[in-house]
C-alpha positions in Angstrom: 36.6 -12.7 -2.0 39.3 -15.2 -0.8 40.2 -14.8 3.1 43.4 -16.6 4.6 43.7 -17.7 8.2 46.8 -17.3 10.1 47.4 -18.5 13.7 44.5 -18.9 15.9 44.1 -16.6 19.0 43.3 -18.1 22.4 39.4 -17.8 23.5 37.6 -18.8 26.6 33.8 -19.0 26.8 32.3 -16.7 29.7 29.6 -18.6 31.6 29.0 -15.9 34.5 28.1 -12.3 34.2 30.9 -11.7 36.5 33.3 -12.9 34.4 32.0 -10.9 31.5 32.1 -7.8 33.5 35.9 -8.2 33.4 36.2 -7.4 29.8 33.2 -5.2 29.6 35.2 -2.3 31.3 37.1 -1.9 28.2 36.2 0.0 25.4 33.7 -1.2 23.0 35.6 -1.0 19.7 32.3 -2.0 17.9 30.5 1.4 18.9 29.2 3.3 16.0 29.8 6.2 18.1 33.4 6.0 17.5 33.2 5.7 13.6 33.1 2.1 13.4 30.9 1.1 10.3 30.0 -1.8 8.2 32.0 -1.5 4.7 30.6 -4.6 2.8 28.2 -7.2 3.7 27.2 -10.5 1.9 23.5 -10.0 2.4 21.5 -7.6 5.0 17.9 -7.9 3.2 15.9 -7.7 6.2 17.6 -5.6 8.5 21.0 -3.2 8.0 24.2 -4.4 9.1 25.3 -1.4 10.8 22.3 -1.5 13.3 24.4 -4.2 15.2 26.8 -1.7 16.1 24.3 0.5 17.9 25.6 1.0 21.3 22.0 1.2 22.9 20.2 -2.0 23.7 18.1 -3.7 21.0 14.3 -2.9 20.8 11.2 -4.8 19.8 8.7 -3.0 17.6 5.6 -4.7 17.5 3.7 -4.8 14.6 6.3 -2.6 12.5 7.1 -3.9 9.0 8.8 -2.3 6.1 9.0 -3.2 2.3 11.3 -6.4 2.7 9.6 -7.9 6.2 9.6 -7.5 9.8 11.5 -4.5 11.2 14.4 -5.8 13.3 16.7 -4.1 15.2 20.0 -5.5 14.4 21.5 -7.5 11.1 19.5 -9.9 9.4 20.0 -11.6 6.3 17.6 -13.7 4.1 17.4 -17.2 4.4 20.0 -18.8 2.2 19.1 -21.3 -0.6 22.7 -22.1 -1.4 25.8 -23.2 -0.2 27.8 -21.0 1.9 27.3 -18.4 4.9 26.9 -14.7 5.6 29.5 -12.2 6.6 29.9 -8.5 7.4 33.3 -6.7 7.2 33.7 -4.2 9.8 35.9 -0.9 10.1 36.7 -0.1 13.5 36.7 3.5 14.2 39.9 3.1 16.5 42.2 0.1 16.1 42.5 -1.8 19.1 43.7 -5.2 21.1 40.6 -7.3 21.7 39.9 -8.5 25.2 36.4 -9.9 24.8 33.2 -10.4 22.2 29.7 -10.0 23.2 27.3 -11.6 20.5 23.7 -10.7 21.2 20.4 -12.4 19.6 18.0 -10.2 21.5 14.5 -10.8 19.8 15.7 -13.1 17.2 14.0 -16.4 18.1 13.2 -18.5 14.9 15.8 -16.6 12.9 19.2 -16.5 14.6 22.3 -18.2 13.3 23.0 -21.2 14.8 26.9 -20.3 15.0 28.9 -17.5 14.7 32.8 -16.5 14.2 35.1 -13.6 14.4 38.1 -12.7 12.2 40.3 -9.5 12.2 43.3 -8.0 10.3 45.4 -4.8 10.7 45.6 -2.4 7.9 48.3 0.4 8.3 46.2 2.3 5.4 43.0 1.5 3.5 40.8 -1.3 3.7 41.1 -5.0 3.3 41.8 -6.5 -0.1 41.6 -9.9 -1.8 45.1 -10.5 -0.7 44.6 -9.7 3.0 45.3 -12.1 5.7 42.7 -12.8 8.3 43.3 -13.9 11.6 40.9 -16.1 13.6 40.0 -14.3 16.8 36.8 -16.4 17.8 36.3 -19.8 16.3 32.9 -20.6 15.3 30.7 -20.9 18.6 27.4 -22.1 19.5 24.4 -19.4 19.5 20.9 -19.4 21.1 18.0 -17.4 20.3 17.3 -14.3 22.3 20.4 -14.6 24.4 23.7 -12.8 25.1 27.0 -14.8 24.4 30.1 -13.7 26.0 33.7 -14.9 25.1 37.1 -13.8 26.6 40.2 -13.2 24.1 43.7 -13.7 25.1 45.3 -11.3 22.6 48.1 -8.7 22.3 47.6 -8.0 18.6 46.0 -4.7 17.3 43.3 -4.9 14.5 41.9 -2.4 12.6 39.2 -4.7 10.7 36.9 -7.5 11.7 35.0 -10.1 9.6 32.1 -11.3 11.4 30.7 -14.5 10.0 27.2 -15.8 10.7 26.4 -19.7 9.6 24.6 -20.2 7.6 22.4 -16.8 7.8 20.0 -15.1 10.2 19.8 -12.1 12.8 22.1 -10.5 15.2 20.7 -7.9 17.1 24.5 -6.4 18.7 28.0 -7.1 18.2 30.0 -5.6 20.8 33.9 -5.9 20.7 35.7 -5.0 23.9 39.2 -3.6 23.8 41.9 -1.3 24.3 42.6 1.2 21.7 45.8 1.2 19.9 48.2 3.9 20.4 52.1 3.8 19.5 53.0 5.9 22.5 56.8 5.7 21.5 55.8 8.1 18.3 53.9 10.6 20.6 55.4 14.0 21.0 56.0 14.5 25.0 55.0 18.2 24.7 51.7 17.6 23.0 48.8 18.3 25.1 46.4 15.2 25.0 43.0 14.1 26.7 44.9 11.4 28.5 41.0 10.1 30.0 39.8 9.9 26.6 38.4 6.3 25.5 40.2 6.8 22.1 43.7 7.2 23.9 43.0 4.3 26.0 41.2 5.7 29.2 38.9 3.3 30.9 36.3 3.7 33.7 37.3 1.0 36.5 34.6 1.4 39.4 32.2 3.8 40.7 30.1 4.3 43.7 26.5 4.1 41.5 25.6 4.3 37.8 21.9 3.8 38.3 20.8 6.3 35.2 23.9 6.1 33.1 27.2 4.3 32.5 30.3 5.5 33.9 32.3 4.9 30.7 30.1 7.6 29.0 32.2 10.4 30.3 35.2 9.4 28.6 33.4 9.2 25.1 34.3 11.3 22.1 32.3 14.3 21.2 29.6 15.8 23.7 26.8 13.9 25.0 23.7 13.6 22.8 21.2 13.4 25.9 21.2 12.5 29.5 21.4 9.1 28.8 25.0 9.6 27.2 26.5 10.4 30.4 27.1 9.2 33.9 24.1 9.5 36.4 23.6 8.5 39.6 20.8 7.5 41.8 19.4 10.1 44.1 21.4 9.9 47.1 19.4 9.4 50.3 22.2 8.8 53.0 25.3 10.7 53.8 28.0 10.7 51.7 28.7 11.4 48.0 29.2 9.5 44.6 32.6 8.9 42.6 34.0 7.2 39.8 37.7 5.9 39.0 39.4 6.3 35.8 42.5 4.9 34.4 44.4 7.1 31.9 45.5 5.8 28.7 49.1 6.8 29.7 50.6 8.0 32.8 50.9 12.1 32.6 50.9 15.4 34.2 47.6 17.0 34.1 47.5 20.6 33.3 43.9 21.1 32.2 40.5 19.7 33.5 37.0 19.8 31.6 33.8 18.8 33.3 30.8 19.1 31.2 27.1 18.9 32.5 25.5 19.2 29.3 21.8 18.0 29.4 21.9 17.6 32.9 19.8 20.8 34.5 17.5 19.5 37.7 20.0 16.9 38.4 23.5 18.1 37.8 26.0 17.7 40.9 26.1 20.7 43.3 30.3 20.5 43.2 33.3 17.9 42.1 36.7 17.4 42.9 39.5 15.0 41.8 42.2 13.0 43.4 45.1 11.2 41.4 47.9 8.9 41.9 50.6 7.0 40.0 49.4 3.4 40.5 52.1 0.8 40.9 50.4 -2.2 41.8 47.4 -4.1 42.5 44.5 -4.8 40.5 41.3 -3.1 39.2 39.3 -5.3 41.6 40.8 -3.4 44.5 41.3 -0.1 43.1 38.8 1.2 45.3 40.7 0.8 48.2 44.2 2.5 46.8 42.1 5.5 46.0 41.1 6.2 49.7 44.5 7.7 50.0 45.0 9.5 46.5 46.5 13.1 46.4 43.9 16.0 45.7 44.3 17.3 42.1 41.6 19.4 41.9 40.1 21.0 45.3 36.1 21.0 45.2 34.6 23.1 42.8 31.1 24.6 42.3 29.3 23.3 39.1 26.6 24.7 37.0 23.5 23.0 35.1 24.1 22.1 31.3 27.7 23.8 31.2 31.3 23.0 30.3 33.7 23.8 33.3 37.3 24.4 32.8 39.9 24.4 35.5 43.7 25.1 35.2 44.6 27.4 37.8 43.0 25.6 40.4 45.0 22.2 39.9 47.5 21.2 42.4 50.9 19.8 41.0 50.9 16.5 42.3 53.4 15.2 39.5 52.6 12.3 37.0 49.5 10.2 37.8 47.7 7.2 36.0 44.8 7.1 37.7 42.1 9.6 39.1 38.9 9.5 41.2 36.4 12.1 40.1 34.1 12.9 43.1 30.6 14.6 42.7 28.8 16.1 45.6 26.3 14.6 46.6 25.3 13.0 43.3 24.0 13.7 40.2 25.0 13.5 36.4 28.3 14.2 34.3 28.5 14.2 30.7 32.0 14.0 29.9 35.4 14.4 31.7 38.3 15.7 30.1 42.0 15.6 31.5 44.4 17.1 29.1 48.2 16.9 29.9 51.8 15.3 28.6 52.5 12.1 28.7 55.4 11.0 31.3 58.1 8.7 30.9 57.0 6.9 33.9 55.5 3.6 33.1 53.5 2.3 36.1 52.7 -1.2 36.5 49.0 -1.6 35.5 46.4 -3.6 37.6 44.8 -6.2 35.1 46.3 -5.1 31.8 
């Protein structure tokens, strides 16, 4: 199969975790929970290529072998004995604009690829063909064994498919591609009710007080949580106060219905919750916590129950169009999902870091 290359996209190697955190707040478009999957692969003799799309950290299974060799938690091809390199074509569950790439070689030590690159394309329908033009997203970069590699991407182009290349062969534990879902809001029916907080519609978690047991971004994932780990859970609070998470909506809008799901949280659900909201017109993601101190109350404090879905509509206050919310939980605990259903607004706020 022949792949053409177009103009290169700018990228920057990330050397610190602080820098990587800036794009890790975006959605992992390569997450299998979104429907992302490998649709073709040159070789995955030792380990199924789809394993590298698992959202959970890679694991090591001591002494576990299958018919083809040592079981590895990732994609691993055979040792190449001829010219060329291995590659996997990935169909994203949701098309998006890429902000950063993470290549993780966890537990691959004597069998990791020396380098890798990433290409992308946008198919309005179907999958790539021999005539598809692939655009270079990340040029070939050096890899180390049992390590995380972060690269920021400067692009405004949306991609529906990725082509991940490893030179010449070896194993990759995880591929994470952080970005913003592509949504043509100009074609959106302004009367249609949407979950404006959903990660599939561009919602993203920006900051929280604590995420000791579960990541804040989990509350925006599609579907219901599979277990407690698939939600946002804070540590037990031992000081006065309460926990909170700030979310940027995919588009500014007016919220008419809220759903808070405490599925799987039984002895550790919050006693109550409230939501504040605002139409943010400036500032950056880094100081969004300060702005949230003065946001209006969208949902007054409401009692919660364990392992349940809670729907609120009559309780909501009319505060007009909003672009950001802060979910407060009292005093601590776990929330599986938050849905904010509403209609989009013509108002287009100035987003912090977008």
